[in-house]
N, C-alpha and C positions, 0 to 999 in steps of 0.2 A: 596276260593281255586282256585289256578292257576295251569296250566299244569306243569310248572316248578317246582312247590312244590311237585309233584308226582315223576317225573323222575329225579329230581335234576338239579341244574343250570348248571353243566358242568361234563361230564364224557366221557367214551370212545365213545359212540355214538355221542355225540356232537362234539368230536374231529374229528371223520371221516367226518361229515358235513362241519367242518371248513376246513378240507383238501380238500374237494370237491370244496369249493369256491376258494381256492388257485389254485387248478389244472385247473379250468375253465378259469381262467384268461389268460392262455396260448392259447387256441384256439380262444378265443375272440380277443386277440391282433393280432394273426396271420391272422385272417379272415379280420379284419378291415384294416390292413395295407398292405395287399398283392396286392392290386391295388392302383392307385392314389388316395389317400384320404388325411386326414388332418394330416398325420404323417409328422413331420418336421425333423425326425431323419434319414430317409432313402432316398438315392438318387432315385428319381422317375424314372430316366432313366432306371435303373435295374428293375423297377416295370412294364415296358410296356409290354403288351401282343402282340403277333404277329399280332393281328388284328389292332394294333394302330401304327404300324411302319411308315406308310404314313404320320403321322402328325409330324414327325421329319425332320429337314434339318440341314445342317452345315453352319457356317458362322464365320467370324472373326469380333470381335467387335472392333471399333475404340477406341482411347484413350479417346474421349470425347462421352460418351454414355448417357449423361444426359437426352436427349430427347427420349430415347428408353423406351417404355412402353409395358405392358402386355407380358413380356417375362420371362421365368425362366431359369437361366443359370446354368448349371452343368459342372464340369470338366470331361473329358472323357480321358481315358489312352489307352495304348498298341495299339491294332488293330484299334481303332476308329480314332486316330490321323493319322495313316497311310492311312486310307480310305479318310480322307480329303485332305491329302498332294497329293493324286493321283487323287483328284477330282471325286471320285466315288460317286454315290448317295446311300442313305440308302436302297433304294427298291433292289438294286442289290447285296447288302451285304449278306453273309451267315448269318443264324440265330445265329451260334455260336459266330460270331464276333459282331453282334448286341447286344448281352447280355454279352459282355466281359468287362463291366466296372469294374474295380477294385477300391479299396479304395474311399471314398467319404468324403465330407466336407459339413456341414449343413449350408444352407442359406448364402452362399458366396456372397459378392457383385460382381458387374460386373468386370470381369477379362479381361486382355489385351491379353490372349492367346487364341488359338483356342478353342471354346467351342461348345457344342451341344444346339441348341435353339429349343424350342417348339414354333411353330408359330400358331397352331391351339388350343389355350388354351380353346376355347369354347367346344371342345370335352371332355377334362379332367374336366372342370366345370360341364358339363352336367352329367358326371359319378359321380361326387361328389354329385350332387343334387339327383340323383336316388339312391345312396347308403344311403344318409342320410333319405330319405323318406322310404327306406327299414328298417332301424334301427328304425325310429319312429313307423311305422306300426308293426314291430316285438314287440316292447314293448307293444302296445295296444292289439294286437291280443293274444299274450301269456299271458298277464296280465289278460284279460278276461277269457281265458281258464283255468288258474290256479285257478281262483275263482269259475268257474263252475265245472270243471272236477277234480280238485286236483292239488297240487303242483307236485307230482311225475310224474303223467301222462304228463303233459305239458312239464316237464323237460325231459322225455325220448323222446317225440316226437321232441322236439327242438334239442336234441343231435344227433339223427339219421339224421334229415333233414340237420343239420349243416355239418355232416361228408359226406353224400351222395352229397350234393350240391357242396361242395369244391372239392371233388374228381372229380365230373362231369365237373367242370369248368376247371380242369388241362388238360382234354382230350377232350374238346369241339371241334367239327369239324367246327363250324360256329360261326360267331360273335353274332348272335341273342341268340344262346344257351348259349354262355359264359355269356353274360350279364343277361340272365334270372336266370341261376344257382347262379351267384354271388348275385343277388338280394335276392334270397331265402337263400343263406348262411348268408347274413347280417341280415336278418329277424330272422333266427334261432339263430344266435349269441346273439342278443339282448334278445330273449326269454331265452336263456341258462343262461346268467348272472342275469336276473331277477329272474328266478325260484330258482337257487341256493342260492342267498342271502335272499330271503324271507323264504325259507325252513329252512336255518340254524338259522335265527334270530328268528323264531317262536318256537324253541326248546331249547334255551338257556336263562340264567337269564339276568337281566338288565345290570350288569357289564360285563358279558361275551359277550354281543352284541358288545362291543367295541373292541373285538378281530378281528373284521372285519378290523381294522386299519392294522393288520398284513397280513390278508389274501387277502385284496383287494390292499392296498397301496404297500406293498412289493411285492405282486404277480404280479401286472402290471408292476412294475419296473424290476423284474427279467425276465418276459416274454419279455419286451422290449429289454433287454439286449441280451437274447437268439435270438431273431429276428434279432437284428443288427449283431450279430456275425455270424449268418447263412447267412445273406445277404453279409457279407464281404467275406466270404469263397466260397460261391457258385456263387453269382452274376448271377444267372440265374432265370428267372421268373418261369419256369415250376416246378423247385425243391421247390420253395417257396410256390406256389399254392398247390402242392402235400402235403407239409408238414402241411399246414393248415387243410387239411382233415384228415391226419393221427393222429395229436396231439389230436383231439377231442376224439379219442377212449380211451385215457388214462383215461378219466373221466367215462367211461361206467361201470367198476367194482364198483365204488364209488356209482354211481347212482343206480345200481342194489341193492347195500346193504342197501342203504337208505330206510326208510319207509315213508308212507304218514305223513303229518304234523298232529299230534294228536290235536293240537289247531284248525286247520281247520276242522277236522272230528267232533269234539264236537260242533263247532259253526255252522255247517251245519246239525246236527242232526244225523250223522252216528255213533251212540253210540256203536254198536257191534264192528265195525272196530276200533273205538277209543280205546275201552278197550283192544282189541287184540294188537294194536300198543303200547300202554303203557306198557302192560306186557312184550312185546318184548324188548322195550328199557330198562325197569328195569332189564331184564335178561342180556342184553349186558353190562349195567353199574354196574351189580352185586349189585342191590339194594335189599331192604327187601321185603318180600312177604306182600301184603297189602290187606285190605278189599275193593275190587274194587267196590262192590255195593254202599257202602257209598261215595266212592270217586267220582263215576260217578254222584251221586245225587248232590254233591256239585258242580261239574263242570258244570252241566246243570243249576243249580240254579245261578251260576255266569253269564251265558249267558243270562238267563231270557227271553227265547223264547219258545213259545208254539209250539212244533214240531207236535202236533196232527192236526194243521190247515194246509190247503194247502199252498204250497210255495208261491203262489200269494198273500195270505192274510197276510203274515209275513212282515209287514212293520216296518222295524227296522231303516229306515233312518230318522233321526231327524235333521231337518235343523235348524241351529241357526246362527246368524249374524257373530259371531267371526269365525265360520267355513270357510266362504267364504274369509275372510281376511287372515286367516292362509294359506289356499291353494294358494291364490294369491301370497303371500310372498314366499312360498316354490317353486312355479313355477318360479317366477321371479329370485330368487336366483340360481335355477339350471341352468337356461339359461344364467345367467350372469357368472356363474363360467366357463361353456363351452366356452363362448365367450372370457373371460379373458385368458383362457388357449390357445386357438387357436390364439388369437391375439398377443401372445407373441413375434413372429418374427417381427411384425410390430412395436410394441413398442421398441424393441431392436435396430431397425434401427434408432431410434433418437439418439443413441450414435455414429452414423456414421460408426462404425466398428462392424460388426456382429461376435462376437467371441463365440465359443462353447468350453467350458473347457472339455478335453477329458482325460481319463485314460485308457491306453492300447486300444485306439480307440473306447472307450465307453463314451457316455455322462456322465459327472460327476453327474448331476442332478439324473440320474437313479441309480448310484452306491450308492449315500448317502440316497436315499429314504428308503431302507431296514433298516439301523440302526436308522434313524430318526423316524421310526415308533413308537419307544418306547415313544418319546416325545409326539406324537399325542394321543397314547393310554392313557397316564397319563392325558392329557387334557380332553379326552373323559370320563374318569372315574370321574375325580375330578370336573369339571365344567359343568354348564348347557349348553344345546345344543345352545340356542339362544346367550348366552354370547360368546361361542367359535365361532360360525359363524360369529357374528358381529366383534369379534376381528380379525379374519382372513381376513374379507373384509377390515377392516381398515388398517391392515398391508399391504395388497396388494395395496391399495391407496397410502400408504406411500412409497412403492417401486417405484411406477410410479412417484410420486412427486420427488423422488431422481433422477430418470432418466431425469426429465426436469431441475432440478436445479444444480445438480453436474456437475463438468467439464466434457466435452465430449472428447472422443477419448482416454480415459484411459483404458488400458487393464483390470486391476482388476474390475473397475466399469462395463465395458462391459461384463465381464464374470459373476460377482456376481449377478447383478440385474435380468438378465433373468433366471439364475439358481434358484433364489429365487421364481420367479413367477411359474416356472415348479413345484417346490416341494410343494408350498402353494396350488395351484390349484388342484394338484393331491389328496392331503389329504382333501382339502375342499370338493371334490366330495364325498369322503367316509362319511364325517360328514353329508352331504345332503342325501346320501342313508340311514343312520341310522335314521336321522330326519323324512324322509318321511315314513319310516316303522313304526315309533312310532306315527305318526299322523293320520294313517289309521287303521280302525278296521279289524279284520280277515276276515269278510264276504266280504270285497271289497278291500283288501290290494293289491292284484295283480293289479287290474285296477287302483287303486289310485297312486301307485308308477309307474306303466307303463305309465299312463297319464302324470306324472310329467316330466319323462325323454323323452317321446315322444315330448311334447311341447318344451322342451329344445333343442332337436336336430332339430326340425323344425325351430327354430330361426336360427340355423347354416346354414340353407339352403340359407339364404340371402347372405352369403359370396360368394359361387361359383356363385350364380345367378347374383350378381353384377359384378363379375369377367368376366362374359360372355359379358357384355355390357360397362363396364368401359373403358375409353381411357387413363387413367393415374392412377398411384399408389397413395393411399391416403397419405396425408402429415403425416409424423411420429409424428410431435409435436401436430397436431390436434388429431391424434389417442391417443396419451398419455393423453391428456386432457379429451377426452371422456371416456377413460377406468377408469381414476381416479374418474371422476364424477359418473360413474356406480358403482364403488366399494364403494364409500361413501354413495350413496343412498341405496345400498343393506345392508350396515353396520347398517344403521338406521332402516331399515324395519325389519331386523333379530331380533332386540330387541323385537318386537311385537309378536313373536311366543310363544306358551305356554310352560309350564314347562313339559317335558316328560321323562327326563333322569333317574329319580328315580322311575318310575312306570313300572309295568309289562305291556305287550302289551294288549290293548283293544281288545275285541272280537266282539262287536256291536257298533252301533252308540249311543245307549242309554248309554252304558258304557263309551264311549269316551266323550259324552257330560257331564256326571256326573263327570268325572275326571277333565274336564276343568272348570266345574262350582264350585266344591267343593274343587278341588285340593287335593283329598284323594282317589286315585284309588288303593287300596290294594298293598301298597309297599311290598317288599319281606319279610320285617321283621313282618309285620302285618299277614302274612299267617299262622305264627305259633299260632296265637291267636284264629284261628278257631276251630271248633270241630274236623274236619278231621286233622288239623294241629296237634293237641294234639296227635292223635293216630300216626301220622307219625314221630313226633319228641320226643314222649314218655314224654311229659310234661303236 
C-alpha cells in the first residue's frame, strides 16, 4: 500500500501543488538573473548595481580587435553614446542615464561602433562565484532541513527569506549589505525550488510525476520571457531587484494551502499528523471515506521501521555497491548538463557568427519550450529514464558534431544549433530532477537531491574562477570537441542507471535496495491486489 493509492494519483490537491511548482519558477528566475550571473539573455549593463559603476569605462574598438581578451562588449544607446561623445566619465553621469540602456542583443561579436567595455571582469567573476556558492549551500541546507523538519516548514522559511532578502537588496544603503542579502536570496531561491519539487512529487502517481515537464520546463521558459520583457521596458536595476522580491509573494497563498507531505510523515513516524493530512487531501479531492486504521497499518508495514526505538537506533541506511555507482552517474550527469547549457555561447562562436533567433524581441528557444514540453512529457511517460537521459546526451553530442562539420557562417545553422542546445539542456535538467527524486528514499530525499544539484553548481564555479585569471578566451573548436566528448561519456554512463520510472517512490533505503535488487517495488497496478487495495477499489 502506497500513499498515492489512498489519496489518488492526481486530483485537485495535486493540481494546486503542480501550480505551486510553476509559480515558484518566476521568483527563482528573477532572483538568479537580477545580478550579473550566467544568464545569456539579458544585457548585463542594465544589471549593474550602483555600487559597481566604477568597474565600467568607455572606449572605441579598432577594426582589428583579434588580440583583445577578457572583455565583454555590449551595445549602448541614447544617453550613453552622448556621454561618450562628450568624453564624460561614468562616475559623473546621473544614475538615470547610467541605467538607460534600451534594447539589447545577446552575445554579439566585437563591434566597430562605440561600445561599453567592462575592464574589471574579476569583480563580476567574484560575484558569480559567490552566488554559485550560495546556490550550492542553499540546496544542501534546505535539503537537510526538509528531511529533518518537514517539506512545508522549510518551504515557508525559504519563501519568506527569499522575499525579505530580495527587497532588502533593492534598498541596501551599503555594498556589503547588498552582497549579503543577495547571497541569502540565492540560498533561499535554491531551497524554494527544491522544496516545491519534492513536495509535489511525493503526492502524485508515477505518470503524474512527468507533469513536471510542464511545470518546470514551460515554467522557466515563461518566467524568462517575462523577465526579458520587463528588462526591455524598464532597463533599470532597481525595478528588477524590487520585482524579484515582490513576485515571491505570489506563491505564499499556495504554500499556505499545501499540507505537509503525507509520505514524509509516515516515513518519519508522525502517524497522527499523517492521518489528518490524508483525510484533508481526501476531502479536497472529494475522495471516499476510508477505514484509516487499516490504511495506516498498511502504510507503516510498507515502511518497515520500528518507531518504538529511539531515532538514533533506526539505521535504515543500507549500503550496496551499485548505490555508489548510481549516485556518481547522477551527480556527473547533473554537472554535465549545467556545463553544456552554460557553454552554449562558447560553442556557438565556433560558427563565427553568433546569431540569436528572436520573435518580438524574445529568444525563440524560450518561445518554443512551452509547446515542445508535450513531446518531452510523452518521452517521460513512455520510455525509461536511463534511455531518455542517454538519448538526450547522444543528441547533444550530435549537435556539437554538426557545429564542427557543417559549413560555417550560415545563418540557419548558426541559429538552429544553439537553439537546439538550449531546448535540450533545459528539459534534460527536468529529467534529471525526476531521476534524482526517484533514486532517493523519502527519509533522505531532500539531502540526496540537494547534494546532487549542489555538486553540479559547484562544478560551475570553475568557469568564473578561470575567467578571473585567464588571459585569453578558449578556442571555440577545442571547446566543441570537449563538450562533444563530455556528452558522449555521459550518454554511456546514463545507461547504467536503474529502472525507476514504473515504480512508486521508495520510503526507506531497504525499500530502495529491494526495488533495485528484485526489480519489483509495488508498481501502481499491484497496489490494487493488497488487502487494503481491495477495500479501496471495491474488488
